[in-house]
N, C-alpha and C positions, 0 to 999 in steps of 0.2 A: 670409523670414518666420520669426519665432521660433516655437518649439513652443507657447508660451502663446497665440500668435495662431491656432493650430489648434483650440483647445479647443471652439469653437462648433460644430465639425464632428463631434465625437465622439458616438457613441451613448451613451445613459445607462448601458447595461450595461458600457461600458468603464471606468466609475468604480467598479463593484462589486467589482473585484479589484485588488490591488496586488502589487508585486513581493514575493516571499517573501524574508524576511531569512534563511531557512534556505538558499535557493539562493545568496544573496549570500555567506554564510559558506562554503558548499561550493565556491564559485569560488576560494577561497583554497587549496584542497587542493594545487594545483600550485606554490604559493609555495616557493621554495628554503628549506630548513631547517625548514619547518613540519611538525609532526606532527599529523595530523588524526584525531580521533575523531568527526568531524562527519558526513561523507557516508554515506548509506545505499546507495550504488551497489555493485553486486556486485564481487567481486574478480576482476580479469582472469585470475588463475591458474585460475579455474574454467571459462573459456570453451572450447568444443570447437573449437580451432583446426584440428587435424588433420582432423577430420571435415569441417569447412566447406571446407577446401582441396580435399579429394577430391570432395566433393559438387558444388561449383561446377564443377570441371573435368569431372565426369561429365555434368552438365546441359548445359554448353556444348558438349561433344563430341556429345551426342545431338541437339542443336539442336531440342529440343522447342519449338515455336513459342510455346506458352502461357507459357513461363517468363519471357520478356521482354515479354509483351503485357499489355494491360489484362485485368482479371479480373472475376469476378462480384462484385457489391456484398456479397453474403452471405459470400463467401469461397470458397476452393477446395473443390469438392464432396467429393473424396475425403478431404481433411483434416477437414472437418466430420463425415463418416461415421466416420472413425477416432476423433475426439473423442467421438462419441456412445457408442461402445463402451467407450472408456478411462475416461471419467468415471463410467460406471455401474459398471465393474469395480473401479476404484481408489478412488472417492470416494462411491459409492452415489447418484450424481446421475442421475436419469432424464431424458434429454433426447433427443428425436428430432432428425434433421437440421434440421427446420423450426424447432426451438427454439434453434438455434445461429447465431451470426454471428461471424466472425473479425474482430478489430479490430486497429488499429495500436498495440498496447500497451493496458494497462488504463486509462490516462488517456483515450485515444480512446474506449474503451468507456464510461467514466463520462460523458464529454462527450455522446456520442450518446444515452445513456439519459436524462440530464438534459435534453437538448435536446427530447426528445419527451414527457417526464413533468412537468417542473417549469415552472410559470408564476410570474410576478411575484406575490409575496405568499404563495405556498404555504409552509406550515410544514413544515420538514424537521428531523428530529432527528439529532444526532450525539453521539458520546461526548465526555466531558471527561476526558482530552484525546483528540484524533483526528488523523488524517493530513491535512495541509493540502491535498493534491491533491484529495481528495474534497470538501472544503469549498469549494475554488475553483470546481469545476464547479457546485455547488449555488448559490453566490453569483452566478456569472456569469449564470445564468438567472433570478435574482431571488428565490431561495428565502429565506425567513425562518428563520434557524437558531436552534435551541433545544438547549442542551446537557443531557446526562444523565450523572450521576456514575458513576464506575467504581471497581473495587477489584481485588484480586488474582485475581478470577475473571471479570474483564471487566465488561460493562455491569451496573449495579445494576438488575435488572428490577423491584424494589420501587419504586425511584425513577422508573423508566420509567413504571410504572403511575400513580404520583402525577402525573407530568408530563402524561400523556395525559388524566387526569381533570380536571386544572386547565385545560388548554387547551380541552377540551370545554365546561367550565363558562363559559369566556370566549367561546364561540361559534366557536372555531377548530378546523378539521379538519386533522389531520396527513396529509401526502401520502406521505412516505416516511421511513425511518430508514436512514442510511448507517453501516455498521460494518465493521470487520475482525475477524472472529470468531476467527481463528487467528493467534497470535503477532503480535498487534497492534503497529502502529507508531504511537506510540513505546513503548507499555507493555511489549511482549514477552509479554503474557499471552494466554490463550485464554478464550473464553466457555464457562463451565461447562456440561456437557451438560444438566443440569436447567434451566438458565436459557434454553437454546435453545428448549425446548418452551414455556416461559412466553412468550418473545418472540413466537413464532408464534401462540400463542393470543391474545395482545394485538393482534397485527397483524390477526387475523381479527375480533376483537371491535370494534376501533376503525377497521377498514377502511383500513389503510395498507400500502404496499409496503415491502419490505426490499431495500436495495441492498448486497449482500455483496461486498466487495472482498477477493480472496484472492491476494496476491502471495507470502506466506510459508508457506503451509500445508505445503509439502513439506520445509521446513527444520526438521524435527523432530529433537531431540537426546535427548529423554528419553521412553522408552516408544514406543508406536506412533503414527503420524500420525493425527490426529483427522479425522473427516469434516466437511465444511462444513455450515452451517445448511441450505443448499440440499438436502442429502440427506434432510431431514425435511419438506420443503416439499410437503405434500399439496394445499394450496390454490393453489399456483402463484403465490405472492405475492413470491417472492424473485427478484430480478434478480442473477444470479451472474456475477461477473467474475473469470476465472481467468487470471492473468498467467504468462508463461513467461520473464520477464526474469531471474529469479534462478536458474532451472534450465536455461536454454538460452543465450541471448545478448541482453542488453538493447538493443543497438543495432539488432537486427532488428525490434524493436517488434511482438511477437506476443502476442496474448491471445485468449481465446474468451469470449463472453457466452452464458449459458444463461438463457432467460427464456420467459415465455408467448409463444406464436407471434404474437399480435397486437402485443406490444411489440417483438419482433424485427422484424416486418414494418415497423413505423413507423421503427425505427432504420435499417433497410436503405434505406428511402425517403429518410430525412434525410441519410444519408451520401452519397447520390448527388450532393448539392449541397455536400458538404464535402471529401471526399477520394476520391470515386468508388468506390474499392475498396482492400482491403489489397494490398500489393506481392506480385505472384505469385512472384517469385524467393524472397522470404523465406518464403512459405508452402510452396513446394516444398522448401526446405531443412528446414523444421520437419517436413514430412511424411516426408521421407527419414529424418530423425533418429528420429522416433516410430515409424513403421511398420517401420523397419529394426530395431527392438528395442533401440535405444540409450538411449532416454529414461529408463527405470527404472534402468538401470545407472548412468547419469550422475547421476541424483538421489541415489543412494546415495553416490557419490563426493563430490558437492557437500556433502551432509549431513555426511560425516566431516570434510571440510575446515573447515566453519564450527563444528562441534561442538568441535573442538580449540581454535579461537580463543575460543569462548565460555567454555570451561573455564579457559583461560589468563587471560582478563580477570576472571573470577569470583575466581580465586585472588589476582590483583593487587589487586582492590578490597578483599578481606578483609585483605590485607597493608597497604595504604597508606591506605585511607579511614577516617575516624573512625567510630565506631559510631553516631553521630547521623545519618549519611547512610544512609537506608533504601532498600532495593530488593528486588524479587522476582526471584530468579535465573530467567532465561528458560528455558523448555523448548524454545524454537525461535525462529526469526527472526534478526534481526541487531543487536538493541539491548538495552542496560540503561537503565532509567529510574530516576533517582535522586531521592528526596525529601529535601530539606535542611531544617534548622530554619528556621522562618519569618523569622527575622532575617537569614538569609543569602540574598542575592539572586544568582541564577545569572548575571545579566548582569554583576555586579561581579566575580564569579569569572572570567568569560570575559575581561574586560579584563586581569586579572592573568595569566591563562594565556596569552593572546595575546602579552603582553609577553615570555613565555618560549617563544614559538613552539609553543604547543599550542592546538588548536581543538576545540570541541565545540558542541552545540546547546543553548541555553537552552530549557527546556521550555515556557516561557510561549507560545512560537510555536504550540504545538499546542492551546491552549485558546481557544475562540471567545469566552469571556466575560472574557478578560483576566486570569484567575487563573493560578496555576502559576508565579509569579515565583521561587519557591524550589525549582524542579525543573530537571533537566538530562537530556539524552539522550546516551548514549555509544554509538558504533558500533564493533564489532570487525571489520567487514567488510573494510576496505581497509588499515588501518594495518599497517606492516611489523612482523613478529614481534619484531625486535630493538628496535623503537621503542615498542612498546606499554607496557612497564613504565616507561620514561622519562616518557611522557605521563601515565599514571595516577598515578605518584609525584608529579609536579609539581602536578597538580590536587589530590591528596590533601593535600599540604603546604599549599596555599592554603586548603583547607577547614579544616584543623586550626588554622591561624592565625586564621581568622575565627570559628571556634567556640570556640577557646580550650582545645583539648585537646592 
Protein backbone atom coordinates (compact mmCIF):
# COMPACT_ATOMS: atom_id res chain seq x y z
CA UNK A 1 0.00 0.00 0.00
CA UNK A 2 1.38 3.42 -0.95
CA UNK A 3 1.84 6.22 1.59
CA UNK A 4 -0.89 8.20 -0.21
CA UNK A 5 -3.22 5.32 0.48
CA UNK A 6 -2.71 5.80 4.22
CA UNK A 7 -3.80 9.44 4.29
CA UNK A 8 -7.35 8.64 5.35
CA UNK A 9 -6.02 7.13 8.61
CA UNK A 10 -4.06 10.16 9.76
CA UNK A 11 -5.37 12.40 12.54
CA UNK A 12 -5.97 16.00 11.48
CA UNK A 13 -3.22 17.21 13.80
CA UNK A 14 -0.69 15.23 11.72
CA UNK A 15 -1.19 17.78 8.93
CA UNK A 16 -0.58 20.77 11.22
CA UNK A 17 3.18 20.28 11.20
CA UNK A 18 5.61 19.62 8.38
CA UNK A 19 9.26 18.70 8.12
CA UNK A 20 11.51 21.59 9.04
CA UNK A 21 13.67 22.76 6.16
CA UNK A 22 16.16 23.80 8.83
CA UNK A 23 16.48 20.19 9.95
CA UNK A 24 16.86 19.13 6.34
CA UNK A 25 19.72 21.59 5.80
CA UNK A 26 21.33 20.51 9.07
CA UNK A 27 21.34 16.91 7.83
CA UNK A 28 23.92 18.03 5.30
CA UNK A 29 26.41 18.91 8.05
CA UNK A 30 28.17 15.57 7.68
CA UNK A 31 28.54 15.89 3.90
CA UNK A 32 32.18 15.57 2.91
CA UNK A 33 33.72 18.94 2.10
CA UNK A 34 30.73 20.97 3.35
CA UNK A 35 31.45 23.82 5.74
CA UNK A 36 28.33 24.44 7.79
CA UNK A 37 27.23 27.59 9.57
CA UNK A 38 23.74 26.09 9.74
CA UNK A 39 23.36 23.83 12.74
CA UNK A 40 22.75 25.15 16.23
CA UNK A 41 23.83 21.92 17.89
CA UNK A 42 26.39 22.29 20.68
CA UNK A 43 30.03 21.65 19.88
CA UNK A 44 31.15 18.16 21.04
CA UNK A 45 34.36 19.70 22.38
CA UNK A 46 32.26 21.10 25.25
CA UNK A 47 30.84 17.74 26.38
CA UNK A 48 31.93 16.35 29.80
CA UNK A 49 33.36 13.06 28.53
CA UNK A 50 35.70 12.33 31.44
CA UNK A 51 33.03 13.01 34.05
CA UNK A 52 30.47 10.86 32.23
CA UNK A 53 32.88 7.94 31.97
CA UNK A 54 33.71 8.09 35.68
CA UNK A 55 30.12 8.67 36.79
CA UNK A 56 28.66 5.79 34.77
CA UNK A 57 31.36 3.44 36.09
CA UNK A 58 30.63 4.58 39.66
CA UNK A 59 26.86 4.14 39.31
CA UNK A 60 27.24 0.69 37.76
CA UNK A 61 29.71 -0.40 40.44
CA UNK A 62 27.36 0.72 43.21
CA UNK A 63 24.49 -1.14 41.52
CA UNK A 64 21.95 1.39 42.71
CA UNK A 65 18.68 -0.29 41.61
CA UNK A 66 16.93 2.96 40.69
CA UNK A 67 19.55 3.93 38.12
CA UNK A 68 18.33 1.45 35.51
CA UNK A 69 14.73 1.27 36.73
CA UNK A 70 11.60 3.21 35.82
CA UNK A 71 11.35 6.44 37.76
CA UNK A 72 8.81 8.97 38.97
CA UNK A 73 6.93 10.90 36.30
CA UNK A 74 7.83 14.15 38.09
CA UNK A 75 11.52 13.30 37.94
CA UNK A 76 14.17 12.25 40.44
CA UNK A 77 13.22 13.81 43.83
CA UNK A 78 16.75 14.78 44.86
CA UNK A 79 17.42 16.35 41.46
CA UNK A 80 14.24 18.43 41.71
CA UNK A 81 15.23 19.43 45.25
CA UNK A 82 18.65 20.51 44.00
CA UNK A 83 17.07 22.50 41.15
CA UNK A 84 14.78 24.28 43.60
CA UNK A 85 17.79 25.72 45.42
CA UNK A 86 19.98 26.31 42.37
CA UNK A 87 17.33 28.15 40.36
CA UNK A 88 16.67 30.48 43.29
CA UNK A 89 20.33 31.16 43.97
CA UNK A 90 21.51 31.46 40.36
CA UNK A 91 18.48 32.86 38.50
CA UNK A 92 16.20 34.31 41.15
CA UNK A 93 13.47 31.80 40.29
CA UNK A 94 11.30 30.80 43.25
CA UNK A 95 10.14 27.22 42.72
CA UNK A 96 9.34 24.54 45.25
CA UNK A 97 9.77 20.86 44.43
CA UNK A 98 6.06 20.70 43.60
CA UNK A 99 6.57 23.48 41.04
CA UNK A 100 9.14 21.43 39.09
CA UNK A 101 9.06 18.56 36.62
CA UNK A 102 12.10 17.05 34.89
CA UNK A 103 11.59 16.56 31.16
CA UNK A 104 13.44 14.77 28.37
CA UNK A 105 14.86 18.01 26.98
CA UNK A 106 13.14 21.34 26.41
CA UNK A 107 11.19 20.07 23.41
CA UNK A 108 9.54 17.44 25.60
CA UNK A 109 8.75 20.19 28.11
CA UNK A 110 7.18 22.36 25.43
CA UNK A 111 5.16 19.43 24.12
CA UNK A 112 3.82 18.51 27.55
CA UNK A 113 2.98 22.13 28.36
CA UNK A 114 1.17 22.62 25.05
CA UNK A 115 -0.54 19.25 25.44
CA UNK A 116 -2.28 20.42 28.62
CA UNK A 117 -2.70 24.14 27.79
CA UNK A 118 -3.40 24.56 24.07
CA UNK A 119 -6.65 23.60 22.37
CA UNK A 120 -7.62 23.86 18.71
CA UNK A 121 -8.22 27.52 17.88
CA UNK A 122 -6.43 28.98 20.90
CA UNK A 123 -4.58 32.17 19.96
CA UNK A 124 -0.87 31.89 20.75
CA UNK A 125 1.61 34.72 20.25
CA UNK A 126 5.19 34.28 19.07
CA UNK A 127 8.03 36.58 18.09
CA UNK A 128 8.80 37.50 14.50
CA UNK A 129 11.14 35.68 14.06
CA UNK A 130 11.04 32.80 16.54
CA UNK A 131 12.41 29.30 17.17
CA UNK A 132 10.65 26.72 14.99
CA UNK A 133 10.54 24.07 17.73
CA UNK A 134 8.24 26.16 19.90
CA UNK A 135 6.06 26.92 16.90
CA UNK A 136 5.81 23.21 16.10
CA UNK A 137 4.48 22.32 19.54
CA UNK A 138 1.88 25.09 19.40
CA UNK A 139 0.74 24.13 15.90
CA UNK A 140 0.56 20.42 16.68
CA UNK A 141 -2.13 21.04 19.28
CA UNK A 142 -4.06 23.44 17.07
CA UNK A 143 -2.82 26.83 18.26
CA UNK A 144 -3.66 29.81 16.03
CA UNK A 145 -0.32 31.63 15.78
CA UNK A 146 0.00 35.42 15.66
CA UNK A 147 3.39 37.12 15.28
CA UNK A 148 4.75 40.09 17.22
CA UNK A 149 7.57 42.27 15.78
CA UNK A 150 11.01 42.36 17.41
CA UNK A 151 14.06 44.63 17.38
CA UNK A 152 17.52 44.72 18.97
CA UNK A 153 15.96 44.62 22.44
CA UNK A 154 13.70 41.61 21.79
CA UNK A 155 9.91 41.66 21.63
CA UNK A 156 8.40 45.04 20.79
CA UNK A 157 6.06 45.35 23.77
CA UNK A 158 4.36 48.38 22.19
CA UNK A 159 3.46 46.18 19.23
CA UNK A 160 2.49 43.39 21.61
CA UNK A 161 -0.01 45.68 23.30
CA UNK A 162 -1.44 46.76 19.95
CA UNK A 163 -1.80 43.12 18.92
CA UNK A 164 -3.54 42.20 22.17
CA UNK A 165 -5.93 45.15 21.85
CA UNK A 166 -6.74 44.26 18.24
CA UNK A 167 -7.37 40.61 19.05
CA UNK A 168 -9.61 41.55 21.98
CA UNK A 169 -11.64 43.85 19.70
CA UNK A 170 -12.05 40.88 17.35
CA UNK A 171 -13.40 38.80 20.22
CA UNK A 172 -10.28 36.61 20.46
CA UNK A 173 -8.61 35.69 23.74
CA UNK A 174 -4.89 35.03 23.78
CA UNK A 175 -3.96 31.80 25.61
CA UNK A 176 -0.18 32.18 25.80
CA UNK A 177 2.93 33.91 24.47
CA UNK A 178 5.97 31.77 23.58
CA UNK A 179 9.35 33.47 23.71
CA UNK A 180 13.06 33.06 24.29
CA UNK A 181 13.92 36.08 26.42
CA UNK A 182 17.66 35.38 26.71
CA UNK A 183 19.94 35.24 23.63
CA UNK A 184 17.04 34.47 21.33
CA UNK A 185 17.25 31.91 18.54
CA UNK A 186 17.69 33.14 15.84
CA UNK A 187 18.16 36.82 16.80
CA UNK A 188 20.83 36.46 19.47
CA UNK A 189 19.33 39.35 21.47
CA UNK A 190 17.72 39.48 24.93
CA UNK A 191 14.48 41.04 26.05
CA UNK A 192 15.31 44.39 27.68
CA UNK A 193 14.65 44.46 31.47
CA UNK A 194 12.10 47.27 31.21
CA UNK A 195 10.21 45.31 28.55
CA UNK A 196 9.96 42.26 30.80
CA UNK A 197 7.98 44.21 33.37
CA UNK A 198 5.64 45.47 30.65
CA UNK A 199 5.23 41.93 29.27
CA UNK A 200 4.14 40.60 32.66
CA UNK A 201 1.80 43.53 33.21
CA UNK A 202 0.17 42.85 29.85
CA UNK A 203 -0.06 39.14 30.68
CA UNK A 204 -2.00 39.99 33.82
CA UNK A 205 -4.18 42.61 32.15
CA UNK A 206 -5.11 40.41 29.19
CA UNK A 207 -5.00 37.17 31.20
CA UNK A 208 -2.57 35.01 29.22
CA UNK A 209 0.34 32.73 30.12
CA UNK A 210 3.98 33.13 29.11
CA UNK A 211 5.94 30.07 28.00
CA UNK A 212 9.59 31.05 28.46
CA UNK A 213 12.10 28.77 26.73
CA UNK A 214 15.66 29.20 28.04
CA UNK A 215 18.28 27.09 26.26
CA UNK A 216 20.91 29.85 25.95
CA UNK A 217 20.74 31.97 29.11
CA UNK A 218 24.00 30.58 30.52
CA UNK A 219 25.93 31.34 27.32
CA UNK A 220 26.63 34.96 28.23
CA UNK A 221 29.71 36.61 26.71
CA UNK A 222 29.28 40.28 27.61
CA UNK A 223 28.57 41.43 31.16
CA UNK A 224 26.79 39.25 33.71
CA UNK A 225 24.13 36.64 32.83
CA UNK A 226 20.65 38.11 32.98
CA UNK A 227 17.86 36.50 35.00
CA UNK A 228 14.90 35.03 33.10
CA UNK A 229 11.45 36.62 32.97
CA UNK A 230 10.39 33.89 35.41
CA UNK A 231 12.41 35.62 38.14
CA UNK A 232 9.91 38.52 38.00
CA UNK A 233 6.85 36.26 37.89
CA UNK A 234 4.86 37.23 40.99
CA UNK A 235 1.54 36.18 39.43
CA UNK A 236 2.84 32.68 38.50
CA UNK A 237 1.90 33.06 34.85
CA UNK A 238 5.25 31.95 33.42
CA UNK A 239 5.87 28.36 32.38
CA UNK A 240 9.66 28.31 32.51
CA UNK A 241 11.61 25.70 30.54
CA UNK A 242 15.31 25.47 31.43
CA UNK A 243 17.39 23.31 29.09
CA UNK A 244 20.73 21.67 29.94
CA UNK A 245 21.54 20.73 26.33
CA UNK A 246 24.07 23.53 25.82
CA UNK A 247 25.71 23.33 29.26
CA UNK A 248 25.79 19.58 29.89
CA UNK A 249 25.10 17.05 27.12
CA UNK A 250 22.30 17.37 24.53
CA UNK A 251 22.07 13.64 23.89
CA UNK A 252 21.05 12.99 27.51
CA UNK A 253 17.91 15.10 26.93
CA UNK A 254 17.60 16.92 30.26
CA UNK A 255 15.52 19.98 31.12
CA UNK A 256 13.46 21.24 34.03
CA UNK A 257 10.11 23.02 33.87
CA UNK A 258 9.09 25.45 36.62
CA UNK A 259 5.42 26.43 36.64
CA UNK A 260 2.31 26.77 38.76
CA UNK A 261 1.84 23.45 40.62
CA UNK A 262 -1.54 22.89 38.96
CA UNK A 263 0.11 23.12 35.54
CA UNK A 264 2.95 20.83 36.65
CA UNK A 265 0.42 18.32 38.00
CA UNK A 266 -1.39 18.20 34.65
CA UNK A 267 1.91 17.83 32.77
CA UNK A 268 2.93 14.95 35.02
CA UNK A 269 -0.40 13.22 34.45
CA UNK A 270 -0.14 13.72 30.67
CA UNK A 271 3.40 12.37 30.45
CA UNK A 272 2.32 9.11 32.06
CA UNK A 273 0.74 8.33 28.68
CA UNK A 274 3.62 9.76 26.63
CA UNK A 275 7.03 8.69 27.95
CA UNK A 276 6.10 7.69 31.54
CA UNK A 277 9.16 9.30 33.10
CA UNK A 278 12.53 10.86 32.28
CA UNK A 279 15.42 8.37 32.05
CA UNK A 280 16.76 7.64 35.52
CA UNK A 281 20.35 7.06 34.40
CA UNK A 282 20.45 10.46 32.71
CA UNK A 283 18.96 12.13 35.78
CA UNK A 284 21.50 10.48 38.09
CA UNK A 285 24.31 11.67 35.82
CA UNK A 286 23.00 15.23 35.86
CA UNK A 287 22.52 15.08 39.64
CA UNK A 288 26.09 13.87 40.17
CA UNK A 289 27.35 16.64 37.90
CA UNK A 290 25.32 19.36 39.60
CA UNK A 291 25.37 18.32 43.24
CA UNK A 292 29.06 17.48 42.90
CA UNK A 293 29.78 21.15 42.21
CA UNK A 294 30.85 20.75 38.59
CA UNK A 295 28.01 22.51 36.77
CA UNK A 296 28.99 26.11 37.52
CA UNK A 297 32.64 25.48 36.67
CA UNK A 298 31.61 23.76 33.45
CA UNK A 299 29.31 26.64 32.48
CA UNK A 300 32.24 29.06 32.80
CA UNK A 301 34.35 26.78 30.58
CA UNK A 302 31.62 26.48 27.93
CA UNK A 303 31.05 30.24 28.02
CA UNK A 304 34.73 30.92 27.32
CA UNK A 305 34.71 28.39 24.47
CA UNK A 306 31.79 29.96 22.62
CA UNK A 307 32.77 33.56 23.45
CA UNK A 308 36.02 33.07 21.54
CA UNK A 309 34.10 31.72 18.55
CA UNK A 310 31.57 34.56 18.66
CA UNK A 311 34.36 37.16 18.69
CA UNK A 312 36.10 35.44 15.81
CA UNK A 313 32.96 35.38 13.66
CA UNK A 314 32.24 39.01 14.52
CA UNK A 315 35.68 39.99 13.25
CA UNK A 316 35.20 37.94 10.08
CA UNK A 317 31.80 39.49 9.36
CA UNK A 318 33.30 42.95 9.71
CA UNK A 319 36.09 41.93 7.38
CA UNK A 320 34.18 40.10 4.65
CA UNK A 321 30.53 41.22 4.68
CA UNK A 322 29.35 44.36 2.89
CA UNK A 323 28.11 47.20 5.14
CA UNK A 324 24.59 46.76 3.76
CA UNK A 325 24.37 43.45 5.67
CA UNK A 326 23.16 44.53 9.13
CA UNK A 327 23.35 42.58 12.38
CA UNK A 328 23.40 43.09 16.15
CA UNK A 329 26.52 41.52 17.69
CA UNK A 330 25.15 38.89 20.09
CA UNK A 331 26.01 39.14 23.77
CA UNK A 332 25.29 35.44 24.17
CA UNK A 333 23.84 32.38 22.46
CA UNK A 334 25.14 30.71 19.32
CA UNK A 335 23.95 32.83 16.40
CA UNK A 336 24.30 35.94 14.28
CA UNK A 337 21.12 37.06 12.52
CA UNK A 338 21.79 39.04 9.36
CA UNK A 339 19.42 41.50 7.68
CA UNK A 340 20.10 41.92 3.95
CA UNK A 341 18.77 44.55 1.53
CA UNK A 342 15.24 43.57 0.47
CA UNK A 343 16.30 42.87 -3.09
CA UNK A 344 18.68 40.14 -1.92
CA UNK A 345 16.95 36.83 -1.18
CA UNK A 346 18.74 34.59 1.30
CA UNK A 347 17.45 31.49 -0.48
CA UNK A 348 19.27 32.57 -3.64
CA UNK A 349 22.42 33.26 -1.64
CA UNK A 350 22.15 29.75 -0.17
CA UNK A 351 21.97 28.18 -3.62
CA UNK A 352 25.22 29.86 -4.60
CA UNK A 353 26.93 29.15 -1.28
CA UNK A 354 25.94 25.48 -1.40
CA UNK A 355 27.53 25.28 -4.83
CA UNK A 356 30.71 26.32 -3.01
CA UNK A 357 30.13 23.84 -0.17
CA UNK A 358 28.99 26.37 2.44
CA UNK A 359 25.68 26.06 4.28
CA UNK A 360 23.65 28.44 6.45
CA UNK A 361 19.98 28.88 7.37
CA UNK A 362 17.77 31.33 5.41
CA UNK A 363 15.96 33.40 8.03
CA UNK A 364 12.53 33.11 6.46
CA UNK A 365 12.20 29.71 8.16
CA UNK A 366 11.82 31.50 11.50
CA UNK A 367 8.95 33.81 10.49
CA UNK A 368 5.44 32.39 10.85
CA UNK A 369 4.03 35.04 8.49
CA UNK A 370 6.32 34.15 5.58
CA UNK A 371 8.36 37.35 5.84
CA UNK A 372 12.11 37.47 6.41
CA UNK A 373 13.12 36.44 2.89
CA UNK A 374 16.12 38.76 3.11
CA UNK A 375 17.50 37.46 6.38
CA UNK A 376 19.92 34.70 7.33
CA UNK A 377 21.14 32.92 10.46
CA UNK A 378 24.79 32.00 10.90
CA UNK A 379 25.92 29.67 13.69
CA UNK A 380 29.42 29.69 15.15
CA UNK A 381 28.78 26.62 17.33
CA UNK A 382 30.16 23.73 15.31
CA UNK A 383 32.21 25.02 12.41
CA UNK A 384 35.90 24.18 12.65
CA UNK A 385 38.06 27.16 13.56
CA UNK A 386 40.14 26.80 10.42
CA UNK A 387 37.05 26.69 8.20
CA UNK A 388 35.11 29.63 9.66
CA UNK A 389 36.88 32.33 7.63
CA UNK A 390 36.56 30.32 4.42
CA UNK A 391 32.80 30.05 4.91
CA UNK A 392 32.22 33.67 5.90
CA UNK A 393 34.42 34.93 3.07
CA UNK A 394 32.52 32.91 0.45
CA UNK A 395 29.13 34.13 1.67
CA UNK A 396 30.48 37.68 1.86
CA UNK A 397 31.69 37.53 -1.74
CA UNK A 398 28.27 36.30 -2.91
CA UNK A 399 26.56 39.14 -1.03
CA UNK A 400 28.89 41.75 -2.49
CA UNK A 401 28.20 40.48 -5.99
CA UNK A 402 24.46 40.67 -5.44
CA UNK A 403 24.51 44.05 -3.73
CA UNK A 404 27.00 45.50 -6.16
CA UNK A 405 29.72 46.59 -3.73
